[in-house]
DRENPA-3360 file (N, C-alpha, C; in nm, 2 decimals, always signed):
BEGIN
1 = MREYKLVV = +16.63/+21.29/-13.99/+16.77/+21.34/-14.00/+16.77/+21.47/-14.08 ~ +16.83/+21.57/-14.03/+16.84/+21.70/-14.09/+16.93/+21.70/-14.21 ~ +16.89/+21.77/-14.32/+16.97/+21.78/-14.44/+17.01/+21.92/-14.47 ~ +17.13/+21.93/-14.52/+17.19/+22.06/-14.56/+17.23/+22.06/-14.70 ~ +17.19/+22.16/-14.78/+17.23/+22.17/-14.92/+17.35/+22.27/-14.93 ~ +17.47/+22.21/-14.97/+17.59/+22.29/-14.99/+17.62/+22.30/-15.13 ~ +17.67/+22.41/-15.18/+17.70/+22.44/-15.32/+17.85/+22.47/-15.32 ~ +17.93/+22.40/-15.41/+18.07/+22.43/-15.43/+18.08/+22.51/-15.55;
9 = LGSGGVGK = +18.14/+22.63/-15.54/+18.15/+22.73/-15.65/+18.29/+22.78/-15.66 ~ +18.33/+22.82/-15.78/+18.46/+22.87/-15.81/+18.49/+22.87/-15.96 ~ +18.60/+22.93/-16.00/+18.64/+22.92/-16.14/+18.67/+22.78/-16.18 ~ +18.67/+22.76/-16.32/+18.71/+22.64/-16.37/+18.85/+22.60/-16.34 ~ +18.88/+22.48/-16.30/+19.01/+22.43/-16.28/+19.07/+22.46/-16.15 ~ +18.99/+22.51/-16.05/+19.05/+22.54/-15.92/+19.06/+22.42/-15.83 ~ +18.99/+22.31/-15.86/+18.99/+22.19/-15.78/+18.87/+22.17/-15.70 ~ +18.76/+22.22/-15.74/+18.63/+22.20/-15.67/+18.60/+22.05/-15.67;
17 = SALTVQFV = +18.60/+21.99/-15.78/+18.57/+21.84/-15.78/+18.67/+21.76/-15.70 ~ +18.80/+21.79/-15.71/+18.90/+21.72/-15.64/+18.87/+21.73/-15.49 ~ +18.84/+21.85/-15.44/+18.82/+21.87/-15.30/+18.69/+21.80/-15.26 ~ +18.59/+21.80/-15.34/+18.46/+21.74/-15.30/+18.47/+21.59/-15.30 ~ +18.54/+21.53/-15.40/+18.55/+21.38/-15.40/+18.64/+21.34/-15.28 ~ +18.75/+21.42/-15.25/+18.83/+21.39/-15.14/+18.75/+21.38/-15.01 ~ +18.67/+21.48/-14.99/+18.58/+21.49/-14.87/+18.48/+21.37/-14.87 ~ +18.41/+21.35/-14.97/+18.30/+21.25/-14.97/+18.35/+21.11/-14.98;
25 = QSVFVDRY = +18.45/+21.08/-15.07/+18.49/+20.94/-15.09/+18.63/+20.91/-15.04 ~ +18.70/+21.01/-14.99/+18.84/+20.99/-14.94/+18.93/+20.93/-15.05 ~ +18.90/+20.99/-15.17/+18.98/+20.95/-15.29/+19.04/+21.07/-15.35 ~ +19.17/+21.07/-15.38/+19.24/+21.18/-15.44/+19.23/+21.17/-15.60 ~ +19.17/+21.28/-15.66/+19.16/+21.29/-15.80/+19.27/+21.37/-15.85 ~ +19.35/+21.31/-15.94/+19.48/+21.37/-15.98/+19.47/+21.42/-16.13 ~ +19.36/+21.41/-16.19/+19.35/+21.46/-16.33/+19.23/+21.56/-16.34 ~ +19.24/+21.66/-16.43/+19.14/+21.76/-16.44/+19.03/+21.71/-16.55;
33 = DPTIEDSY = +18.91/+21.70/-16.50/+18.80/+21.66/-16.59/+18.69/+21.76/-16.57 ~ +18.67/+21.86/-16.66/+18.57/+21.96/-16.63/+18.43/+21.91/-16.60 ~ +18.37/+21.97/-16.50/+18.24/+21.93/-16.45/+18.13/+22.02/-16.50 ~ +18.01/+21.96/-16.53/+17.89/+22.04/-16.56/+17.82/+22.04/-16.43 ~ +17.79/+21.93/-16.37/+17.73/+21.92/-16.24/+17.74/+21.78/-16.18 ~ +17.78/+21.77/-16.06/+17.79/+21.64/-15.99/+17.73/+21.66/-15.85 ~ +17.65/+21.56/-15.80/+17.59/+21.57/-15.67/+17.63/+21.46/-15.59 ~ +17.66/+21.49/-15.46/+17.71/+21.39/-15.37/+17.63/+21.40/-15.24;
41 = RKQVEVDG = +17.62/+21.29/-15.16/+17.56/+21.29/-15.03/+17.65/+21.23/-14.93 ~ +17.66/+21.29/-14.82/+17.75/+21.23/-14.71/+17.68/+21.26/-14.58 ~ +17.68/+21.15/-14.50/+17.63/+21.16/-14.36/+17.74/+21.20/-14.27 ~ +17.72/+21.30/-14.19/+17.82/+21.35/-14.10/+17.75/+21.38/-13.96 ~ +17.84/+21.40/-13.86/+17.79/+21.43/-13.73/+17.82/+21.58/-13.70 ~ +17.72/+21.65/-13.66/+17.74/+21.79/-13.63/+17.68/+21.82/-13.49 ~ +17.76/+21.86/-13.39/+17.71/+21.88/-13.26/+17.64/+21.76/-13.20 ~ +17.69/+21.64/-13.22/+17.64/+21.52/-13.17/+17.51/+21.47/-13.24;
49 = QQCMLEIL = +17.47/+21.54/-13.35/+17.36/+21.50/-13.43/+17.40/+21.45/-13.57 ~ +17.34/+21.34/-13.61/+17.37/+21.30/-13.75/+17.29/+21.39/-13.85 ~ +17.35/+21.42/-13.95/+17.28/+21.50/-14.06/+17.34/+21.46/-14.19 ~ +17.26/+21.49/-14.30/+17.30/+21.45/-14.43/+17.34/+21.58/-14.51 ~ +17.46/+21.58/-14.57/+17.50/+21.69/-14.65/+17.47/+21.65/-14.80 ~ +17.40/+21.73/-14.86/+17.38/+21.72/-15.01/+17.47/+21.82/-15.07 ~ +17.58/+21.78/-15.14/+17.68/+21.86/-15.19/+17.67/+21.87/-15.34 ~ +17.66/+21.99/-15.39/+17.65/+22.01/-15.54/+17.78/+22.07/-15.59;
57 = DTAGTEQF = +17.85/+21.99/-15.67/+17.98/+22.04/-15.73/+17.94/+22.10/-15.87 ~ +17.96/+22.23/-15.88/+17.91/+22.30/-16.00/+18.02/+22.32/-16.11 ~ +17.97/+22.36/-16.22/+18.06/+22.40/-16.33/+18.13/+22.53/-16.30 ~ +18.25/+22.55/-16.35/+18.32/+22.67/-16.33/+18.32/+22.76/-16.44 ~ +18.23/+22.74/-16.54/+18.22/+22.83/-16.66/+18.10/+22.92/-16.66 ~ +18.11/+23.02/-16.73/+18.00/+23.12/-16.74/+17.88/+23.07/-16.82 ~ +17.89/+22.97/-16.90/+17.78/+22.93/-16.98/+17.67/+22.86/-16.91 ~ +17.69/+22.83/-16.78/+17.58/+22.77/-16.70/+17.52/+22.86/-16.60;
65 = TAMRDLYM = +17.51/+22.99/-16.63/+17.47/+23.09/-16.53/+17.32/+23.07/-16.49 ~ +17.23/+23.02/-16.57/+17.10/+23.00/-16.53/+17.09/+22.89/-16.43 ~ +17.17/+22.78/-16.45/+17.17/+22.67/-16.36/+17.23/+22.72/-16.22 ~ +17.33/+22.81/-16.23/+17.40/+22.86/-16.11/+17.30/+22.94/-16.03 ~ +17.22/+23.02/-16.09/+17.12/+23.09/-16.01/+17.03/+23.00/-15.93 ~ +16.99/+22.89/-15.99/+16.91/+22.79/-15.92/+16.98/+22.73/-15.80 ~ +17.11/+22.69/-15.82/+17.19/+22.64/-15.71/+17.20/+22.74/-15.60 ~ +17.22/+22.87/-15.63/+17.24/+22.97/-15.53/+17.11/+22.99/-15.46;
73 = KNGQGFIL = +17.00/+22.99/-15.53/+16.87/+23.01/-15.46/+16.84/+22.90/-15.36 ~ +16.87/+22.77/-15.39/+16.84/+22.66/-15.30/+16.95/+22.63/-15.20 ~ +17.07/+22.68/-15.22/+17.18/+22.65/-15.13/+17.16/+22.70/-14.99 ~ +17.20/+22.62/-14.89/+17.20/+22.67/-14.75/+17.34/+22.70/-14.70 ~ +17.44/+22.66/-14.78/+17.58/+22.68/-14.75/+17.66/+22.68/-14.88 ~ +17.76/+22.76/-14.88/+17.84/+22.78/-15.00/+17.99/+22.77/-14.97 ~ +18.06/+22.68/-15.05/+18.20/+22.67/-15.04/+18.26/+22.73/-15.16 ~ +18.33/+22.84/-15.14/+18.39/+22.92/-15.25/+18.53/+22.89/-15.26;
81 = VFSIIASQ = +18.57/+22.82/-15.37/+18.71/+22.77/-15.39/+18.79/+22.86/-15.49 ~ +18.91/+22.88/-15.45/+19.00/+22.95/-15.54/+19.14/+22.89/-15.54 ~ +19.22/+22.91/-15.64/+19.35/+22.86/-15.65/+19.45/+22.96/-15.59 ~ +19.54/+22.91/-15.51/+19.64/+22.99/-15.45/+19.75/+23.03/-15.55 ~ +19.75/+22.97/-15.67/+19.85/+23.01/-15.77/+19.79/+23.09/-15.88 ~ +19.66/+23.13/-15.88/+19.60/+23.21/-15.98/+19.51/+23.31/-15.91 ~ +19.57/+23.43/-15.89/+19.50/+23.53/-15.81/+19.37/+23.57/-15.87 ~ +19.35/+23.56/-16.00/+19.22/+23.60/-16.06/+19.11/+23.51/-16.02;
89 = TFDELQEL = +19.14/+23.39/-15.98/+19.03/+23.30/-15.93/+18.98/+23.35/-15.79 ~ +19.06/+23.42/-15.71/+19.01/+23.48/-15.59/+18.93/+23.60/-15.62 ~ +18.97/+23.68/-15.72/+18.90/+23.80/-15.76/+18.76/+23.76/-15.81 ~ +18.75/+23.65/-15.88/+18.62/+23.61/-15.94/+18.52/+23.56/-15.83 ~ +18.57/+23.53/-15.71/+18.48/+23.49/-15.60/+18.39/+23.61/-15.56 ~ +18.45/+23.73/-15.57/+18.37/+23.85/-15.53/+18.24/+23.86/-15.62 ~ +18.26/+23.83/-15.75/+18.14/+23.83/-15.83/+18.04/+23.72/-15.80 ~ +18.09/+23.60/-15.77/+18.00/+23.49/-15.72/+17.93/+23.53/-15.60;
97 = HRQILRVK = +18.00/+23.59/-15.50/+17.94/+23.64/-15.38/+17.83/+23.74/-15.41 ~ +17.85/+23.83/-15.50/+17.75/+23.93/-15.53/+17.63/+23.86/-15.60 ~ +17.65/+23.76/-15.68/+17.54/+23.68/-15.74/+17.46/+23.61/-15.64 ~ +17.52/+23.55/-15.54/+17.45/+23.48/-15.43/+17.36/+23.58/-15.36 ~ +17.41/+23.70/-15.33/+17.33/+23.80/-15.26/+17.21/+23.85/-15.35 ~ +17.24/+23.86/-15.48/+17.13/+23.90/-15.57/+17.03/+23.80/-15.58 ~ +17.07/+23.67/-15.60/+16.97/+23.56/-15.61/+16.89/+23.55/-15.48 ~ +16.95/+23.56/-15.37/+16.88/+23.55/-15.24/+16.81/+23.68/-15.20;
105 = DKADWHDV = +16.83/+23.78/-15.28/+16.76/+23.91/-15.26/+16.80/+23.97/-15.12 ~ +16.93/+23.98/-15.10/+16.98/+24.03/-14.97/+17.08/+24.14/-15.00 ~ +17.09/+24.24/-14.91/+17.18/+24.35/-14.93/+17.33/+24.32/-14.90 ~ +17.36/+24.24/-14.80/+17.49/+24.20/-14.78/+17.49/+24.06/-14.71 ~ +17.61/+24.01/-14.69/+17.62/+23.87/-14.64/+17.57/+23.85/-14.50 ~ +17.56/+23.96/-14.42/+17.51/+23.95/-14.28/+17.36/+23.91/-14.29 ~ +17.29/+23.94/-14.40/+17.15/+23.92/-14.41/+17.12/+23.78/-14.46 ~ +17.22/+23.70/-14.51/+17.20/+23.57/-14.57/+17.21/+23.46/-14.46;
113 = PCLFILLP = +17.10/+23.39/-14.43/+17.10/+23.29/-14.33/+17.16/+23.16/-14.37 ~ +17.29/+23.16/-14.42/+17.36/+23.04/-14.46/+17.51/+23.06/-14.43 ~ +17.58/+22.95/-14.46/+17.72/+22.94/-14.43/+17.80/+22.97/-14.55 ~ +17.90/+23.05/-14.54/+18.00/+23.08/-14.65/+18.14/+23.03/-14.60 ~ +18.20/+22.95/-14.68/+18.34/+22.90/-14.65/+18.42/+22.94/-14.77 ~ +18.53/+23.01/-14.74/+18.63/+23.05/-14.84/+18.75/+22.95/-14.83 ~ +18.77/+22.88/-14.94/+18.87/+22.77/-14.94/+18.98/+22.78/-15.04 ~ +19.10/+22.81/-15.00/+19.21/+22.82/-15.09/+19.26/+22.68/-15.13;
121 = HLCCLSTY = +19.30/+22.66/-15.25/+19.34/+22.52/-15.29/+19.46/+22.53/-15.39 ~ +19.55/+22.44/-15.37/+19.66/+22.43/-15.47/+19.61/+22.32/-15.57 ~ +19.57/+22.37/-15.68/+19.51/+22.28/-15.78/+19.60/+22.24/-15.89 ~ +19.54/+22.18/-15.99/+19.62/+22.13/-16.11/+19.71/+22.24/-16.16 ~ +19.84/+22.23/-16.14/+19.93/+22.34/-16.18/+19.92/+22.36/-16.33 ~ +19.91/+22.25/-16.41/+19.91/+22.27/-16.55/+19.79/+22.34/-16.60 ~ +19.68/+22.35/-16.53/+19.56/+22.42/-16.57/+19.60/+22.57/-16.59 ~ +19.69/+22.62/-16.51/+19.73/+22.76/-16.51/+19.87/+22.78/-16.57;
129 = GVEDEAEK = +19.91/+22.69/-16.65/+20.04/+22.71/-16.72/+20.16/+22.68/-16.64 ~ +20.15/+22.62/-16.53/+20.27/+22.59/-16.45/+20.30/+22.44/-16.47 ~ +20.42/+22.42/-16.52/+20.45/+22.28/-16.55/+20.54/+22.22/-16.44 ~ +20.52/+22.09/-16.42/+20.60/+22.02/-16.33/+20.74/+22.00/-16.39 ~ +20.84/+22.01/-16.30/+20.98/+21.99/-16.35/+21.00/+21.86/-16.42 ~ +20.94/+21.75/-16.37/+20.95/+21.62/-16.43/+20.89/+21.62/-16.57 ~ +20.78/+21.69/-16.60/+20.72/+21.70/-16.73/+20.81/+21.77/-16.83 ~ +20.88/+21.87/-16.78/+20.97/+21.95/-16.87/+21.08/+21.87/-16.92;
137 = KD = +21.13/+21.77/-16.84/+21.25/+21.69/-16.88/+21.21/+21.58/-16.99 ~ +21.08/+21.55/-16.99/+21.03/+21.44/-17.08/+21.03/+21.49/-17.23;
% end
């Protein structure tokens, strides 16, 4: 069975773990718990063939850059997640993209033989200072 290594990247609090757990386990995670690194495996069918996805859910902080370089070097596909309510998280993806190109020693994304997916997400609103109306009343 063919295996693919996917790496989920993005700023802290954008919902990388929530999206990953939802995809792998079909469970909705409704509270923010910062991740250092979580790994998941899921068997899927692609073009009529069974394959195994090895999904690495990464930390969204700068303190783990050495680990991030290793993820980028070994990744065959990248899911870049940003929050639709925090524009700076989209801007930060440009730097992640540059890091992937640097680690893979490529000039631009056309030269990288892997998949990039850009994924907008409506994440934990409280992470970015947006309060729920019900919380304000309490």
